[in-house]
N, C-alpha and C positions, 0 to 999 in steps of 0.2 A: 484360385484366379490366377492366371496365365500369366507367364512374363515371356512369352515368347512374341518376335517379333510380327508385328502383324502388318500389312499393306493400309495407308491409310483407309482406302475404301472398307476393309475387313472391320479396323477398329470404332469407324461410324457407323456402319452396321449393328455391331456386337454392342455399343454403347449402347445406342437408338433403343434396339431389342431390349435389352436391359432394363433401361427406362420404362419402356411399352408395358413390360410383363411386371412393374412394381416395384424392381429393384434400382438401387441406386449405386454409385461407383463407391461414394462412402461406404457404405453398409458392406460392399463385397472387402473394401480393404480393410475392413475392422474386423470383418470375418478372419481373411489372410492371418491378420497379427494373430488372434487368435490360436490359429491353428499354429503359426510361428513360434507362440510365448510357448505352448507345451513341449517343445521340443528344444526352448532356449535354454542356456547354459552362461552364467556370467561369464565371461570372457578374461575377468580379473585383469582390465588394463582401465587406462586413466588414459583422459583424455588429451595428454599428449601424442601426437602422431609418433609414430616408432620411424619412420624416414626424415622426420624433422621439414615436410615438404606442406605448403598449401597451394591449390591448384585452383586458378579461377575458368571456368569456362561457361559456356551458353548453356541455360536451361532445355533447349533441345530435346525432346525424346530420342531421339535416334540415336547420341552421344551418352555411351556406357561406357564411361571413363575406366571402372574400375576393371573390367575385362581388356578394353583398350590398351591401357597400361600395367597389367598384370600387377593391380593392386590388391589387397587384401584390407579385411578390418582392419581399422586402425594405424593404417599406415600416412594416413595424408589426411588434411583437413581439405574441403571441399565447398567453395563457395560459386554458386551459381546462381546467374542471371540472363535477362534477356540482353544477347548478343555476348555474354563474358565479357562486358567491358567493365573498366574500370573508373567507378564510382566513387563518391566519397565514400556510401556505406562499404564498399568493397574494401577502399582504403581503413573504415573502422574494423572490420573484419581481420584484415589484413594485421593489422597494429595490432590484436586483443591476438592472434594466432602466434604473431612473434614474441611481444614482452608479456603475455602472461602463460603461454603454453610450448613455446620453445623450438618454433619454427623457423629457419634460417631460407631455403630452399621459396620461390615462387615462380611458376610455372603456369604461363596463362595460354588458354587454347579457345581460339574462333573456330568457325568450320564454314564449309562449303554451301551455299543453298539455304542461309541464315535467312530468316524472316526480317532481320532488322536493313537489310540489302533492300526490300521494296515498300520500306516505309519513309517518309519524312517526318521533320520536327513541325510538321503540316497536323501532325495527329493530335498534338497537343489543342490547337484550334479546333478539330473537332469535337474532340473531348469536351471545352467549352463549352460548343454551341449545341453538344448534346444534354450536357448536366449543369449547366449554369458556372463552372468553375475552371479554371484553367491550373492544370497540376505544376506542382512547382518544380517538378522534377523535367531533365532532358530526355527526350526518345534516347538520344544517342546513338540514331540511325547514320548507318555509312554505307557507301558504294565499295570501298573496297578494303577487304579482310586485311590483306598485309598491312597496309597503311595504319588501319584502326587498331593492330595489334601493335604495333610499331608507337604508337602514341598511346595505350596502355602501356608497354612497357615504361615509357618516358614518364608518363603520370606516377608510377612505383617510385621509379628511380629518385625522383626529384619530391616524394613526400619528405617531410619534416618527421612523421611518427612512426616510421618505419626505420631499424634497426639495421637491419640487413638487404642491400641492396644490389650485392656483389652476386648473386649467384640467381639472375633474374632471366629466365627463357621463354621465348612465345613462337606457339604452332597455329598452322592453321589444319584443322581435322579433316579430312575428304570423306565425306558421308556415304559415297560409292565405292570408295577401294578400303574404308578403315586406317590409312595412311596419316600419319602425323607430317606435315612439311616446316621445318625450322626457318622462320623469320628473324633475319639479321636485323639488331634494334638501327636505327637512325643514326648515321654519322655525324 
């Protein structure tokens, strides 16, 4: 299985071809894991991140956080979701990360060209019409990544569950240049 970057058209074509010839993506992943496991050696580390940092970022496949931030296995906790927004479940994960596993710093990363900028909360109504049930979760769509990073920073800062809220920084990752741009918190 290749880990190289593909254009969207190449990815769709190769995935479609794999399915046409009977291959399934999950089968490819399991096969890749088998190859990986043959050379795997227990790194002898526990679940506590070496850098004591938790990173909350969008699940977008264009974000290779370890490469972009110079991280190695075991350096951080990585929490990803659609948009990289701070939801109740992100607060749950951050709380466990801090209280049970010793993290102290939090980095929030949104990015340019996020899919959440192209949908609205109407998405929930569309799902309800389609499946007969409205999701209980909010879409958390936004039109201004900078402002949403500020909102996410504020949600972290005001959470009563988090022990360490003094080292929270937010960024927008530019998917065309690979650079982070720091966002200042709301004053």
